[in-house]
Kinemage of the C-alpha trace (Angstrom):
@kinemage 1
@onewidth
@group {chain A} dominant
@subgroup {mainchain}
@vectorlist {calphas} color= white
{ca met a 1} P -42.757 11.343 37.392
{ca ala a 2} L -40.165 9.090 39.061
{ca asp a 3} L -40.352 8.598 42.830
{ca phe a 4} L -36.799 9.909 43.156
{ca asp a 5} L -34.103 11.552 41.071
{ca leu a 6} L -31.561 9.173 42.589
{ca ile a 7} L -31.651 5.929 44.543
{ca val a 8} L -28.401 4.784 46.127
{ca ile a 9} L -28.143 1.103 47.073
{ca gly a 10} L -25.967 0.838 50.168
{ca ala a 11} L -25.380 3.252 53.056
{ca gly a 12} L -21.654 2.764 53.571
{ca pro a 13} L -19.118 5.614 53.202
{ca gly a 14} L -19.600 5.786 49.434
{ca gly a 15} L -23.377 5.463 49.498
{ca tyr a 16} L -24.320 7.819 52.306
{ca val a 17} L -21.846 10.485 51.180
{ca cys a 18} L -23.178 10.202 47.621
{ca ala a 19} L -26.738 10.628 48.899
{ca ile a 20} L -25.957 13.677 51.021
{ca arg a 21} L -24.051 15.373 48.199
{ca ala a 22} L -26.868 14.634 45.742
{ca ala a 23} L -29.413 16.105 48.153
{ca gln a 24} L -27.254 19.210 48.555
{ca leu a 25} L -27.397 19.593 44.768
{ca gly a 26} L -31.168 19.505 44.795
{ca leu a 27} L -31.834 15.898 43.802
{ca arg a 28} L -34.694 13.967 45.423
{ca thr a 29} L -32.609 11.176 46.938
{ca ala a 30} L -33.210 7.865 48.682
{ca val a 31} L -30.852 5.259 50.104
{ca val a 32} L -31.586 1.535 50.343
{ca glu a 33} L -30.031 -0.118 53.385
{ca gly a 34} L -30.919 -3.449 54.987
{ca arg a 35} L -28.865 -3.067 58.163
{ca glu a 36} L -30.531 -1.749 61.285
{ca thr a 37} L -28.018 1.107 61.262
{ca leu a 38} L -26.436 3.284 58.594
{ca gly a 39} L -22.725 3.471 57.826
{ca gly a 40} L -22.129 0.113 56.153
{ca thr a 41} L -19.291 -2.264 56.951
{ca cys a 42} L -16.831 0.532 57.651
{ca leu a 43} L -18.763 2.131 60.461
{ca asn a 44} L -20.481 -0.931 61.925
{ca val a 45} L -17.936 -3.758 61.677
{ca gly a 46} L -14.830 -2.295 60.076
{ca cys a 47} L -12.888 0.958 60.131
{ca ile a 48} L -14.467 2.663 63.138
{ca pro a 49} L -14.756 -0.215 65.658
{ca ser a 50} L -11.274 -1.461 64.811
{ca lys a 51} L -9.846 2.029 65.415
{ca ala a 52} L -11.618 2.161 68.778
{ca leu a 53} L -9.947 -1.107 69.817
{ca leu a 54} L -6.608 0.042 68.385
{ca his a 55} L -6.833 3.204 70.479
{ca ala a 56} L -7.846 1.392 73.671
{ca ser a 57} L -5.220 -1.324 73.316
{ca his a 58} L -2.514 1.247 72.577
{ca gln a 59} L -3.375 3.156 75.744
{ca phe a 60} L -3.109 -0.088 77.694
{ca his a 61} L 0.263 -0.816 76.094
{ca glu a 62} L 1.537 2.664 76.983
{ca met a 63} L 0.515 2.177 80.616
{ca gly a 64} L 2.865 -0.753 80.882
{ca his a 65} L 5.748 0.606 78.824
{ca thr a 66} L 6.093 4.393 78.999
{ca phe a 67} L 4.176 5.660 82.028
{ca ala a 68} L 6.934 4.882 84.539
{ca lys a 69} L 9.523 6.649 82.377
{ca met a 70} L 7.446 9.820 82.581
{ca gly a 71} L 6.975 9.552 86.327
{ca leu a 72} L 3.408 8.347 86.040
{ca ser a 73} L 2.009 5.505 88.121
{ca ala a 74} L -1.261 3.678 87.521
{ca gly a 75} L -0.530 0.515 89.423
{ca thr a 76} L -0.413 -2.811 87.642
{ca pro a 77} L -1.983 -2.323 84.174
{ca ser a 78} L -5.160 -4.323 83.608
{ca phe a 79} L -8.127 -4.182 81.282
{ca asp a 80} L -11.792 -5.131 81.271
{ca trp a 81} L -12.517 -6.726 77.878
{ca ala a 82} L -16.278 -6.385 78.236
{ca lys a 83} L -15.979 -2.663 78.958
{ca met a 84} L -13.576 -2.236 76.067
{ca leu a 85} L -16.119 -3.817 73.717
{ca ala a 86} L -18.852 -1.611 75.213
{ca tyr a 87} L -16.711 1.463 74.522
{ca lys a 88} L -16.285 0.264 70.934
{ca asp a 89} L -20.044 -0.210 70.556
{ca asp a 90} L -20.720 3.248 71.981
{ca val a 91} L -18.407 4.795 69.378
{ca ile a 92} L -20.301 2.944 66.646
{ca gly a 93} L -23.651 4.105 68.005
{ca gln a 94} L -22.619 7.752 68.131
{ca asn a 95} L -21.494 7.643 64.504
{ca thr a 96} L -24.500 5.777 63.112
{ca lys a 97} L -26.861 8.209 64.839
{ca gly a 98} L -24.843 11.020 63.320
{ca ile a 99} L -25.542 9.749 59.804
{ca glu a 100} L -29.250 9.413 60.583
{ca phe a 101} L -29.204 13.060 61.659
{ca leu a 102} L -27.480 14.070 58.415
{ca phe a 103} L -30.089 12.177 56.383
{ca lys a 104} L -32.898 14.046 58.125
{ca lys a 105} L -31.083 17.357 57.812
{ca asn a 106} L -30.605 16.885 54.061
{ca lys a 107} L -34.023 15.265 53.483
{ca val a 108} L -32.569 11.942 52.298
{ca thr a 109} L -35.113 9.104 52.441
{ca trp a 110} L -34.008 5.826 54.015
{ca leu a 111} L -35.683 2.879 52.296
{ca lys a 112} L -35.152 0.170 54.928
{ca gly a 113} L -34.532 -3.290 53.505
{ca trp a 114} L -32.391 -5.106 50.952
{ca gly a 115} L -32.666 -3.822 47.419
{ca ser a 116} L -32.477 -5.304 43.945
{ca ile a 117} L -32.671 -3.674 40.540
{ca ala a 118} L -35.893 -4.949 38.975
{ca ala a 119} L -35.351 -3.089 35.685
{ca pro a 120} L -33.530 0.029 34.494
{ca gly a 121} L -34.714 2.843 36.734
{ca gln a 122} L -36.520 0.537 39.169
{ca val a 123} L -35.356 -0.631 42.602
{ca lys a 124} L -37.282 -3.244 44.537
{ca val a 125} L -37.144 -3.081 48.334
{ca gly a 126} L -39.204 -5.781 50.000
{ca asp a 127} L -42.506 -5.910 48.125
{ca glu a 128} L -42.324 -2.328 46.904
{ca val a 129} L -40.797 -1.044 43.677
{ca his a 130} L -39.442 2.507 43.596
{ca ser a 131} L -38.535 4.388 40.438
{ca ala a 132} L -35.582 6.691 39.934
{ca lys a 133} L -33.970 8.589 37.097
{ca ser a 134} L -30.580 7.323 38.257
{ca ile a 135} L -29.372 4.446 40.444
{ca val a 136} L -25.986 4.134 42.137
{ca ile a 137} L -24.640 0.754 43.279
{ca ala a 138} L -22.665 1.336 46.489
{ca thr a 139} L -22.954 -2.092 48.074
{ca gly a 140} L -19.364 -2.384 49.264
{ca ser a 141} L -17.519 -5.638 49.842
{ca glu a 142} L -17.392 -8.726 52.023
{ca ala a 143} L -14.539 -10.726 53.521
{ca ala a 144} L -12.964 -13.275 51.195
{ca ser a 145} L -11.948 -16.697 52.484
{ca leu a 146} L -9.773 -19.561 51.254
{ca pro a 147} L -10.546 -23.104 50.104
{ca gly a 148} L -10.495 -25.443 53.081
{ca val a 149} L -11.149 -22.634 55.555
{ca glu a 150} L -14.671 -22.585 56.995
{ca val a 151} L -15.542 -19.395 58.859
{ca asp a 152} L -17.853 -19.712 61.867
{ca glu a 153} L -17.112 -16.262 63.412
{ca thr a 154} L -16.294 -17.966 66.716
{ca thr a 155} L -13.113 -20.016 66.287
{ca val a 156} L -12.371 -19.142 62.668
{ca val a 157} L -13.302 -15.499 62.212
{ca thr a 158} L -13.223 -12.679 59.720
{ca ser a 159} L -12.638 -9.096 60.804
{ca thr a 160} L -16.307 -8.990 61.844
{ca gly a 161} L -15.957 -11.823 64.358
{ca ala a 162} L -12.591 -10.524 65.543
{ca leu a 163} L -14.335 -7.395 66.825
{ca thr a 164} L -16.675 -9.346 69.105
{ca leu a 165} L -14.654 -12.248 70.537
{ca gly a 166} L -15.876 -13.465 73.917
{ca ala a 167} L -12.366 -13.242 75.351
{ca val a 168} L -8.846 -12.314 74.345
{ca pro a 169} L -7.336 -15.521 72.926
{ca ala a 170} L -4.053 -16.832 74.278
{ca arg a 171} L -2.983 -17.780 70.731
{ca leu a 172} L -4.180 -15.953 67.621
{ca ala a 173} L -3.272 -17.078 64.121
{ca val a 174} L -3.759 -14.469 61.396
{ca ile a 175} L -3.992 -15.631 57.785
{ca gly a 176} L -2.914 -12.690 55.673
{ca gly a 177} L -0.284 -10.015 56.268
{ca gly a 178} L -2.263 -7.082 54.891
{ca val a 179} L -3.829 -4.087 56.590
{ca ile a 180} L -6.752 -5.831 58.315
{ca gly a 181} L -4.692 -8.711 59.663
{ca leu a 182} L -1.931 -6.494 61.029
{ca glu a 183} L -4.266 -3.967 62.631
{ca leu a 184} L -6.403 -6.538 64.430
{ca gly a 185} L -3.375 -8.707 65.158
{ca ser a 186} L -1.691 -5.768 66.871
{ca val a 187} L -4.799 -5.141 69.007
{ca tyr a 188} L -4.661 -8.640 70.459
{ca ala a 189} L -0.867 -8.682 70.711
{ca arg a 190} L -1.022 -5.594 72.932
{ca leu a 191} L -3.631 -7.293 75.101
{ca gly a 192} L -1.475 -10.368 75.660
{ca ser a 193} L -2.199 -12.742 72.774
{ca ser a 194} L 0.603 -14.669 71.126
{ca val a 195} L 0.034 -13.547 67.516
{ca thr a 196} L 1.406 -15.367 64.467
{ca val a 197} L 0.802 -13.996 60.977
{ca ile a 198} L 0.902 -16.407 58.025
{ca glu a 199} L 1.421 -14.637 54.685
{ca tyr a 200} L 1.534 -16.195 51.214
{ca leu a 201} L 4.020 -13.667 49.836
{ca asp a 202} L 7.560 -13.065 51.048
{ca ala a 203} L 6.737 -9.682 52.574
{ca ile a 204} L 3.890 -8.164 54.558
{ca thr a 205} L 1.656 -5.315 53.293
{ca pro a 206} L 1.795 -6.190 49.570
{ca gly a 207} L 2.225 -3.137 47.346
{ca gln a 208} L 3.898 -1.013 50.010
{ca asp a 209} L 7.310 0.566 49.540
{ca gly a 210} L 9.910 -2.193 50.040
{ca glu a 211} L 11.897 -0.326 52.668
{ca val a 212} L 8.726 0.379 54.629
{ca gln a 213} L 7.754 -3.309 54.480
{ca lys a 214} L 11.046 -4.385 56.045
{ca ser a 215} L 11.066 -1.702 58.746
{ca phe a 216} L 7.420 -2.303 59.586
{ca arg a 217} L 7.947 -6.026 60.019
{ca arg a 218} L 10.936 -5.474 62.332
{ca leu a 219} L 8.955 -3.072 64.506
{ca leu a 220} L 5.998 -5.463 64.773
{ca glu a 221} L 8.341 -8.332 65.624
{ca arg a 222} L 9.826 -6.171 68.362
{ca gln a 223} L 6.270 -5.812 69.705
{ca gly a 224} L 5.982 -9.601 69.917
{ca met a 225} L 4.269 -10.558 66.663
{ca thr a 226} L 5.642 -13.556 64.731
{ca phe a 227} L 5.621 -13.894 60.936
{ca ile a 228} L 5.625 -16.956 58.708
{ca leu a 229} L 6.183 -15.681 55.174
{ca gly a 230} L 5.985 -17.485 51.852
{ca ala a 231} L 3.415 -19.887 53.259
{ca ala a 232} L 0.376 -21.219 51.408
{ca val a 233} L -2.454 -22.157 53.783
{ca gln a 234} L -3.927 -25.563 52.945
{ca gly a 235} L -6.791 -25.591 55.410
{ca val a 236} L -7.957 -25.070 58.975
{ca asp a 237} L -9.081 -27.974 61.170
{ca lys a 238} L -11.308 -27.011 64.093
{ca gly a 239} L -11.100 -28.929 67.352
{ca ala a 240} L -12.774 -28.834 70.736
{ca thr a 241} L -10.551 -26.058 72.099
{ca gly a 242} L -9.205 -24.280 69.043
{ca ala a 243} L -7.958 -24.903 65.533
{ca thr a 244} L -4.967 -26.086 63.549
{ca val a 245} L -3.787 -24.124 60.530
{ca arg a 246} L -2.127 -26.323 57.918
{ca tyr a 247} L 0.255 -24.672 55.465
{ca lys a 248} L 3.102 -25.358 53.027
{ca leu a 249} L 6.228 -23.280 52.659
{ca arg a 250} L 6.484 -22.211 49.035
{ca lys a 251} L 10.290 -22.321 48.942
{ca asp a 252} L 10.478 -26.104 49.393
{ca asp a 253} L 6.848 -27.285 49.519
{ca ser a 254} L 7.372 -28.581 53.059
{ca ala a 255} L 4.244 -29.010 55.186
{ca ala a 256} L 3.787 -27.528 58.643
{ca ser a 257} L 0.997 -26.566 61.023
{ca leu a 258} L 0.180 -24.009 63.695
{ca glu a 259} L -2.070 -24.419 66.739
{ca ala a 260} L -4.272 -21.506 67.751
{ca asp a 261} L -7.256 -20.707 69.932
{ca val a 262} L -8.680 -18.363 67.295
{ca val a 263} L -7.878 -18.028 63.592
{ca leu a 264} L -8.452 -14.689 61.883
{ca val a 265} L -8.929 -14.946 58.112
{ca ala a 266} L -7.709 -11.655 56.645
{ca thr a 267} L -7.096 -12.583 53.027
{ca gly a 268} L -8.766 -9.559 51.476
{ca arg a 269} L -12.268 -8.626 50.404
{ca arg a 270} L -14.476 -9.080 47.336
{ca pro a 271} L -17.288 -6.942 45.909
{ca tyr a 272} L -20.680 -7.614 47.466
{ca thr a 273} L -23.213 -7.601 44.627
{ca ala a 274} L -25.175 -10.795 45.311
{ca gly a 275} L -28.929 -10.409 45.016
{ca leu a 276} L -28.866 -7.173 43.055
{ca gly a 277} L -30.054 -8.846 39.853
{ca leu a 278} L -27.123 -7.562 37.803
{ca glu a 279} L -26.810 -10.691 35.657
{ca ala a 280} L -30.470 -10.635 34.624
{ca leu a 281} L -30.167 -6.937 33.920
{ca gly a 282} L -27.182 -7.536 31.628
{ca val a 283} L -24.713 -5.431 33.594
{ca glu a 284} L -21.189 -5.880 32.280
{ca met a 285} L -18.821 -7.141 34.967
{ca gly a 286} L -15.090 -6.660 35.365
{ca pro a 287} L -12.358 -8.836 36.876
{ca arg a 288} L -12.737 -10.396 40.357
{ca gly a 289} L -16.472 -9.700 40.540
{ca thr a 290} L -16.305 -5.935 40.097
{ca val a 291} L -18.933 -3.936 38.243
{ca lys a 292} L -17.434 -2.466 35.075
{ca thr a 293} L -17.755 1.312 34.748
{ca asp a 294} L -16.404 4.075 32.531
{ca ala a 295} L -14.489 7.176 33.650
{ca his a 296} L -17.750 8.704 34.940
{ca trp a 297} L -18.791 5.626 36.974
{ca arg a 298} L -21.482 4.675 34.431
{ca thr a 299} L -22.241 1.021 33.744
{ca asn a 300} L -23.381 -0.236 30.344
{ca ile a 301} L -26.999 0.207 31.498
{ca pro a 302} L -28.276 3.786 31.026
{ca gly a 303} L -28.886 5.540 34.334
{ca leu a 304} L -27.019 2.911 36.377
{ca tyr a 305} L -23.771 3.830 38.114
{ca ala a 306} L -21.422 2.072 40.547
{ca ile a 307} L -18.792 3.250 43.049
{ca gly a 308} L -16.602 2.123 45.934
{ca asp a 309} L -15.615 -1.457 46.640
{ca ala a 310} L -18.080 -2.666 43.995
{ca ile a 311} L -15.815 -1.355 41.224
{ca ala a 312} L -12.112 -1.545 40.401
{ca gly a 313} L -9.489 0.179 42.528
{ca pro a 314} L -8.347 0.136 46.150
{ca met a 315} L -11.032 -0.898 48.630
{ca leu a 316} L -10.794 2.186 50.807
{ca ala a 317} L -13.597 4.112 52.473
{ca his a 318} L -12.207 7.488 51.430
{ca lys a 319} L -11.880 6.375 47.813
{ca ala a 320} L -15.571 5.411 47.924
{ca glu a 321} L -16.466 8.764 49.502
{ca asp a 322} L -14.666 10.708 46.783
{ca glu a 323} L -16.413 8.645 44.123
{ca gly a 324} L -19.737 9.197 45.889
{ca val a 325} L -19.324 12.960 45.742
{ca ala a 326} L -18.105 12.852 42.141
{ca val a 327} L -20.887 10.618 40.803
{ca ala a 328} L -23.526 12.755 42.549
{ca glu a 329} L -22.091 15.787 40.791
{ca val a 330} L -22.075 13.987 37.450
{ca ile a 331} L -25.723 12.960 37.873
{ca ala a 332} L -26.590 16.564 38.804
{ca gly a 333} L -25.004 17.791 35.585
{ca arg a 334} L -21.726 18.956 37.079
{ca ala a 335} L -18.144 17.827 36.507
{ca gly a 336} L -17.288 15.254 39.165
{ca his a 337} L -13.641 14.204 39.430
{ca val a 338} L -11.441 11.826 41.444
{ca asn a 339} L -7.646 11.989 41.266
{ca tyr a 340} L -6.752 8.319 41.637
{ca gly a 341} L -3.047 9.181 41.753
{ca val a 342} L -3.474 10.941 45.092
{ca ile a 343} L -5.415 8.506 47.255
{ca pro a 344} L -3.577 7.855 50.531
{ca gly a 345} L -3.469 4.515 52.293
{ca val a 346} L -2.991 4.156 56.050
{ca ile a 347} L -2.319 1.258 58.425
{ca tyr a 348} L -3.401 2.252 61.933
{ca thr a 349} L -0.964 0.186 63.964
{ca his a 350} L 1.667 1.761 66.192
{ca pro a 351} L 3.648 3.120 64.555
{ca glu a 352} L 1.240 4.060 61.787
{ca val a 353} L 2.126 3.515 58.151
{ca ala a 354} L 0.904 5.866 55.423
{ca ser a 355} L 1.602 6.154 51.716
{ca val a 356} L 0.501 8.010 48.610
{ca gly a 357} L 1.516 7.861 44.970
{ca glu a 358} L 4.432 5.933 43.542
{ca thr a 359} L 6.900 3.637 45.317
{ca glu a 360} L 10.565 3.208 44.493
{ca glu a 361} L 9.667 -0.138 42.986
{ca thr a 362} L 6.963 1.206 40.638
{ca leu a 363} L 9.175 4.082 39.515
{ca lys a 364} L 12.096 1.763 38.752
{ca glu a 365} L 9.776 -0.590 36.886
{ca ala a 366} L 8.565 2.335 34.773
{ca gly a 367} L 12.141 3.472 34.098
{ca arg a 368} L 11.586 6.913 35.615
{ca ala a 369} L 14.466 8.945 37.024
{ca phe a 370} L 13.759 10.056 40.582
{ca lys a 371} L 15.428 11.202 43.775
{ca val a 372} L 14.755 10.177 47.352
{ca gly a 373} L 14.528 12.444 50.373
{ca lys a 374} L 14.429 10.608 53.688
{ca phe a 375} L 14.381 11.691 57.319
{ca ser a 376} L 14.290 9.575 60.487
{ca phe a 377} L 11.941 10.412 63.336
{ca met a 378} L 14.930 9.924 65.651
{ca gly a 379} L 15.987 13.385 64.473
{ca asn a 380} L 12.648 14.900 65.464
{ca gly a 381} L 12.524 16.344 68.985
{ca arg a 382} L 8.768 16.019 69.424
{ca ala a 383} L 8.775 12.374 68.327
{ca lys a 384} L 11.520 11.472 70.766
{ca ala a 385} L 9.712 13.273 73.596
{ca gln a 386} L 6.689 11.028 73.105
{ca phe a 387} L 8.627 7.754 72.675
{ca ser a 388} L 7.903 7.695 68.927
{ca gly a 389} L 11.324 7.922 67.348
{ca asp a 390} L 10.948 4.759 65.263
{ca gly a 391} L 10.366 5.132 61.556
{ca phe a 392} L 10.959 7.728 58.863
{ca val a 393} L 9.482 9.945 56.166
{ca lys a 394} L 10.444 9.226 52.563
{ca ile a 395} L 9.585 11.546 49.680
{ca leu a 396} L 10.092 10.576 46.041
{ca ala a 397} L 10.503 13.402 43.547
{ca asp a 398} L 11.119 13.614 39.809
{ca ala a 399} L 14.870 13.908 39.167
{ca ala a 400} L 14.453 16.674 36.590
{ca thr a 401} L 11.440 18.703 37.762
{ca asp a 402} L 11.472 18.009 41.529
{ca arg a 403} L 7.721 17.328 41.348
{ca ile a 404} L 6.582 15.044 44.177
{ca leu a 405} L 5.699 11.591 42.837
{ca gly a 406} L 5.004 9.720 46.064
{ca ala a 407} L 5.615 9.583 49.783
{ca his a 408} L 5.849 6.907 52.458
{ca ile a 409} L 5.758 7.430 56.206
{ca ile a 410} L 6.196 4.978 59.030
{ca gly a 411} L 6.038 6.647 62.402
{ca pro a 412} L 3.927 8.777 64.747
{ca gln a 413} L 0.710 10.216 63.273
{ca ala a 414} L 1.659 9.020 59.796
{ca gly a 415} L -2.010 8.882 58.812
{ca asp a 416} L -2.349 12.594 59.484
{ca leu a 417} L 1.067 13.686 58.191
{ca ile a 418} L 0.510 12.116 54.769
{ca his a 419} L -2.205 14.634 53.902
{ca glu a 420} L 0.189 17.568 53.731
{ca ile a 421} L 1.934 15.675 50.956
{ca cys a 422} L -1.382 14.751 49.329
{ca val a 423} L -2.362 18.409 49.100
{ca ala a 424} L 1.053 19.264 47.670
{ca met a 425} L 0.715 16.520 45.044
{ca glu a 426} L -2.832 17.643 44.161
{ca phe a 427} L -1.400 21.059 43.282
{ca gly a 428} L 1.605 19.602 41.423
{ca ala a 429} L 4.083 20.868 44.020
{ca ala a 430} L 7.818 20.260 44.017
{ca ala a 431} L 9.683 18.891 47.013
{ca glu a 432} L 11.246 22.334 47.348
{ca asp a 433} L 7.773 23.828 47.868
{ca leu a 434} L 7.379 21.669 50.969
{ca ala a 435} L 10.929 22.389 52.069
{ca arg a 436} L 10.343 26.154 51.918
{ca thr a 437} L 7.058 25.991 53.847
{ca cys a 438} L 7.455 27.005 57.496
{ca his a 439} L 6.482 24.206 59.899
{ca ala a 440} L 5.700 24.834 63.567
{ca his a 441} L 8.272 23.662 66.114
{ca pro a 442} L 8.193 21.295 67.882
{ca thr a 443} L 5.868 19.100 65.806
{ca val a 444} L 6.291 15.712 64.187
{ca ser a 445} L 5.313 17.394 60.891
{ca glu a 446} L 8.802 18.884 60.779
{ca ala a 447} L 9.984 15.444 59.687
{ca val a 448} L 8.039 15.922 56.450
{ca arg a 449} L 9.841 19.192 55.789
{ca glu a 450} L 13.192 17.597 56.575
{ca ala a 451} L 12.497 14.781 54.083
{ca ala a 452} L 11.638 17.406 51.473
{ca leu a 453} L 14.893 19.217 52.272
{ca ala a 454} L 16.694 15.902 51.801
{ca cys a 455} L 15.460 15.886 48.186
{ca gly a 456} L 17.623 18.978 47.705
{ca asp a 457} L 20.787 20.058 49.508
{ca gly a 458} L 20.056 17.939 52.550
{ca ala a 459} L 18.046 17.816 55.780
{ca ile a 460} L 19.074 20.136 58.604
{ca his a 461} L 18.754 17.725 61.513
{ca ala a 462} L 20.042 14.545 59.883
């Protein structure tokens, strides 16, 4: 008899959720994790700590910009960086302890250490080999760098180092205009850093709706961030008091440089599968280091599955969680399913940016006929009352059927508002279904209804 029905390698969002769901379905489950705490990159050095700093820095920004307008006085705004980091660490600790509690509650075994797959159905942790009927690879991803850029997590940092800097830098250079770079860049910009973002492409947030990209950039520039677009970084030279980022502008191949106290490398992430023994096992790999799987997350090795950042698709914690639940159900003999067409993406700056489904660009490229319903938050009373009138809601619907194909929000609570549209899309709803759904007043969610109305006869408050 095998030691376990299932061994999950990795205790990030995909891995720990997979384990808990498997245990709920009656499988004897273990999780291999080498960190001192559960939760993976997301909880320990990613999603959660960055959101804590985003929240704290936003509150500080509001003290200096909106308090007086509301008749509030808190003196001259100031912050204690050490206490802010301690608050961030406390948030992490609460969450990691929460997962430990859930493991005990669901009788999930934590095999502490780094794991490798010794043979089909066998996982080695330290000097011990454990057997399992099924194995799930949920090892996540690691920060990717660039040639000529040596990360030391002090002067040249990834997102991990950016969460533990000894002080707020006077000048921060961010290589990469994607989600991670803009979120962490905005944290330090609010706290007084001069932030410059260097992006290889001609627009920030690659893959986002084009109109959102332009509006988002203007709003961040208004907040003090500077952008150098169409620039290919050639290298980073570290000095005694900082670093110099060398780059070339793609439009004319001209060379330039930027001085900074700290350089944040935010050029994306790559699957973390080193040390698992996949090559020796004969596991078939996909592009860019991903593990190749079929529609049920099975690899070419019987009993071996993979999910999350280790496989193809967007590197998002909630995508990994959904896959974790689904693969656990498949292993338990049920019908696990993930709707990849309805996975939202959120950028937690201020304002937030959220999207789901198709963009205008992808629909035009596919030759599909569609209509656009758009509503500005300036027409929303609640948004204006809380100094959040920037941005808009855009809904894309099929021209013939009115079925919602995608949505894009830039504005207050966008990361929460997008889920109403996700639910509608999951049920195949039309824009009119949203438009005819009563929304409480005054709420920022009314902007979603107004955008849906704009897909028809027109918004009321536009």
